C-alpha positions in Angstrom: -0.1 -0.1 0.1 1.5 3.3 -0.8 2.9 5.6 2.0 1.1 8.9 2.7 4.4 10.7 2.5 4.9 9.7 -0.9 1.2 10.7 -1.8 1.8 13.9 -0.2 5.2 14.3 -2.0 3.9 13.7 -5.3 2.1 17.0 -4.7 5.0 19.4 -4.1 7.6 18.2 -5.7 9.5 20.2 -7.8 9.6 18.8 -11.2 12.6 20.3 -12.3 14.8 19.4 -9.5 12.8 16.4 -8.1 12.9 18.2 -4.7 10.1 18.2 -2.3 9.4 22.4 -1.4 8.1 23.2 2.1 8.5 21.5 5.5 6.9 18.0 6.4 6.2 16.5 9.4 3.6 13.4 10.1 2.5 10.9 12.7 3.2 7.8 11.3 1.4 6.6 8.0 -1.7 8.7 9.5 -1.3 12.2 9.0 0.8 14.5 7.0 1.3 18.1 7.1 3.5 20.5 5.1 3.8 24.1 5.6 4.8 25.6 2.2 5.6 29.7 1.7 6.8 31.6 -1.0 5.8 32.3 -4.5 2.5 30.5 -6.1 3.1 27.8 -8.1 4.2 25.8 -5.2 1.4 22.6 -6.2 1.6 20.5 -9.1 -1.7 21.0 -11.1 -3.8 18.0 -10.0 -4.2 15.4 -7.1 -1.6 13.1 -7.8 -1.9 9.5 -9.2 -2.7 6.8 -6.5 -4.1 6.2 -3.0 -6.5 9.9 -2.3 -7.2 9.6 1.7 -8.2 12.4 3.1 -6.5 15.9 1.7 -7.2 19.9 3.0 -5.4 22.9 2.5 -5.5 25.8 4.8 -4.5 29.2 2.8 -3.3 32.1 5.5 -1.9 34.1 2.3 -2.2 34.1 -1.1 -4.8 32.8 -3.7 -5.9 29.1 -4.8 -7.2 28.8 -8.2 -8.9 25.3 -9.2 -11.3 23.2 -11.1 -14.2 21.6 -9.6 -16.2 18.9 -11.8 -15.5 21.1 -14.7 -16.4 24.6 -12.8 -13.5 27.1 -12.3 -13.0 28.4 -9.2 -10.8 31.2 -7.5 -10.1 31.6 -3.4 -8.8 34.2 -1.9 -7.3 33.7 1.8 -7.7 33.1 4.3 -9.2 30.1 3.4 -9.9 26.6 3.6 -10.5 23.5 1.2 -11.2 20.0 1.8 -11.0 17.7 -1.4 -13.6 16.1 -1.2 -14.4 12.7 -3.1 -16.1 11.8 -5.6 -15.6 15.5 -6.8 -13.4 16.2 -10.0 -10.5 18.1 -8.8 -8.0 20.0 -12.0 -5.9 22.4 -12.4 -5.1 23.1 -8.7 -2.6 26.3 -8.3 -1.6 28.8 -5.6 -1.1 32.3 -6.7 1.1 35.7 -5.4 3.0 35.5 -2.0 1.8 32.3 -0.3 1.1 30.8 2.9 -0.3 27.6 3.3 -0.2 24.0 5.7 -1.3 20.9 3.0 -3.1 18.2 5.4 -3.3 14.6 4.7 -4.7 12.0 6.4 -5.2 7.8 6.3 -8.8 7.4 5.9 -8.7 5.0 9.1 -7.1 7.8 11.2 -9.5 10.8 9.7 -12.5 8.5 10.6 -11.3 7.9 14.3 -10.9 11.5 15.0 -14.3 12.4 13.5 -16.2 9.4 14.4 -18.0 11.7 17.3 -19.0 15.0 14.8 -20.5 13.0 12.1 -23.8 12.8 13.6 -23.9 16.1 14.2 -22.8 18.1 11.0 -24.8 15.5 9.3 -27.3 18.3 8.4 -24.7 20.3 7.0 -22.5 17.6 5.0 -24.5 17.5 1.6 -24.1 21.3 1.3 -20.4 21.2 2.3 -19.6 18.1 -0.1 -21.2 20.1 -3.3 -19.2 23.0 -2.2 -16.3 22.1 0.6 -14.7 25.5 0.9 -14.6 28.3 3.9 -13.5 31.8 3.8 -12.7 33.0 7.2 -13.4 36.4 8.8 -10.0 37.9 10.6 -11.2 36.8 13.8 -11.9 33.6 12.8 -8.8 32.8 10.7 -6.3 33.9 13.8 -8.3 30.9 15.8 -7.9 28.4 12.9 -4.3 29.5 12.7 -3.3 28.6 16.1 -5.0 25.8 16.0 -3.3 24.5 12.9 0.2 25.9 14.3 -0.3 23.2 17.2 -1.3 20.5 15.1 2.1 21.4 13.1 4.2 21.6 16.0 3.0 18.2 18.0 4.3 16.3 15.3 7.7 17.8 15.3 8.3 17.1 18.9 10.0 14.0 20.1 8.2 10.9 20.3 6.3 10.5 23.2 4.1 8.0 24.8 0.9 9.5 23.9 1.7 11.7 20.9 -0.9 9.9 18.5 -3.7 10.7 21.2 -2.4 14.4 21.3 -2.4 14.7 17.5 -5.7 13.5 17.2 -6.7 15.6 20.4 -5.5 18.8 18.1 -6.8 17.5 15.0 -10.4 17.3 16.1 -10.4 20.5 18.0 -9.2 21.6 14.9 -12.0 20.3 13.1 -14.8 21.4 15.9 -13.5 24.5 15.8 -13.8 24.4 11.7 -17.5 23.0 11.6 -18.5 25.9 14.4 -17.4 28.3 11.4 -19.5 26.5 8.7 -22.8 26.7 11.4 -22.7 30.2 12.1 -22.0 31.2 8.2 -24.7 28.9 7.6 -27.0 30.4 10.3 -26.0 34.1 9.0 -27.5 33.5 5.1 -30.2 30.3 5.8 -33.5 29.8 7.7 -33.6 26.5 9.7 -36.2 25.3 7.3 -33.7 25.8 4.5 -31.0 23.5 5.7 -33.0 20.8 4.6 -34.0 21.8 0.9 -31.6 20.3 -1.5 -30.0 21.9 -4.4 -30.3 18.6 -6.9 -30.6 14.8 -6.9 -26.6 14.3 -6.6 -26.3 16.6 -3.4 -29.3 15.1 -1.6 -27.6 11.4 -2.7 -24.1 12.1 -1.4 -26.1 13.0 1.6 -28.0 10.3 2.2 -24.9 7.7 1.3 -22.8 9.2 4.3 -25.5 8.8 6.8 -27.2 5.7 5.5 -24.2 3.6 3.6 -23.8 1.1 6.6 -27.4 0.0 6.8 -28.7 0.6 3.6 -26.2 -0.9 0.8 -28.3 -0.8 -2.4 -29.0 2.0 -5.1 -32.8 1.1 -4.8 -33.0 2.7 -1.7 -31.5 5.7 -2.2 -33.6 6.3 -5.5 -36.6 5.5 -3.2 -35.7 8.3 -1.0 -35.1 10.5 -4.1 -38.0 9.7 -5.9 -36.1 8.9 -9.1 -35.0 5.9 -11.4 -31.7 4.3 -10.6 -30.6 5.0 -14.4 -31.3 8.8 -13.7 -29.3 8.8 -10.5 -26.6 7.0 -12.0 -26.5 9.5 -15.0 -26.5 12.7 -12.4 -23.5 11.1 -10.2 -21.5 10.2 -13.2 -22.1 13.8 -14.4 -21.2 15.4 -10.8 -18.7 13.1 -10.1 -17.4 10.6 -12.5 -18.7 7.4 -10.8 -22.1 5.7 -10.5 -24.4 5.6 -7.4 -22.9 2.0 -6.8 -19.1 2.8 -6.6 -19.7 5.5 -4.3 -22.1 3.4 -2.0 -19.4 0.4 -2.0 -16.4 3.1 -1.7 -18.1 4.4 1.6 -19.3 0.9 2.9 -15.4 -0.4 2.1 -14.2 2.7 4.1 -16.0 1.8 7.5 -15.6 -1.6 7.1 -11.9 -1.4 7.1 -12.3 0.8 10.2 -14.5 -1.7 12.0 -11.3 -4.7 10.7 -8.9 -2.7 12.7 -10.5 -2.9 16.1 -9.7 -6.3 17.7 -12.6 -6.4 19.9 -14.9 -7.2 16.6 -15.3 -10.4 15.3 -15.2 -10.8 11.3 -19.2 -11.9 12.0 -19.9 -9.1 14.2 -18.5 -6.6 11.8 -20.5 -8.3 8.9 -23.7 -8.0 11.5 -22.7 -4.5 12.2 -22.8 -3.1 8.7 -26.2 -5.0 8.0 -24.9 -7.5 5.5 -26.9 -11.0 5.4 -24.3 -13.4 6.5 -20.8 -13.5 6.6 -20.4 -14.9 3.3 -22.0 -11.8 1.5 -20.1 -9.8 3.7 -16.9 -11.6 2.5 -17.6 -11.4 -1.0 -18.3 -7.7 -0.7 -14.8 -7.3 0.9 -13.3 -9.2 -1.6 -14.7 -7.6 -4.6 -13.9 -3.8 -3.4 -10.7 -4.4 -2.1 -9.3 -7.8 -3.7 -8.7 -9.6 -0.2 -10.5 -11.5 2.1 -11.4 -9.2 6.0 -9.6 -12.2 7.4 -6.5 -12.2 5.4 -7.2 -8.0 5.5 -7.2 -8.0 9.5 -4.1 -10.0 9.9 -2.2 -8.3 7.2 -3.5 -5.1 9.5 -2.2 -7.0 12.8 1.1 -7.9 11.3 2.0 -4.7 10.3 1.8 -5.1 6.2 -1.0 -2.5 6.2 -1.0 0.5 7.8 
């Protein structure tokens, strides 16, 4: 499995000198951060090939220009952008005198950090996934900068017994304050009833899939909630995200499955039950189809350190 530092390095490597730009720190293979400062053009033009876990940028100075699902967008600092899948990201450019933090987190680690947040932010997840940008006021930017700086510094210190837990706590604090900003901005522009008015079927589906993928695995259920046919939903998701509805549900369910299999307190049968599979055989077929190996082999490789 590809190293997370390699994923980040591909994004910040100078193609002429083959050297990585910026100061990089990491917490094992679970969280990598890079601080970039200087002239624009510090990022390669798109997300690198290969594994994409959770990637985000916190921009303190400068401009960011990119193409999201075919639409060209520009952002001025201070701002935050979350490279949410399955959106299509292209032509990512920094301009001017910039100062940014690039963050990349392994999916299982990110899910651990956000496990207590997800149900509380679900009402805004759909809207944020469609437009995953936050522009900060000067006051909010000061708080966010202090938190992201503390998170970065925590990974430059000597290795301590509770280093991972400290990094997780600081990342959780950063994300909690980030979502505080999202909800404050939401209340300033939307009435409460408007929170539940979906802009289009694609966004509504994405919200439903994030919230209900554990207990509802079939495209038919989502079509019934949306009142559209399977063909229509697939056409919408392929146009917006370049993937079928089936692929999106499977990707989300697979990440939840991998996270559960990492817990030694759960048997494979209990994971199958938690994820509402009809039986362990159906669960095994799903996992092997999506990941290429059986749940038992995946768990063995995790515990033997072959998979991080």
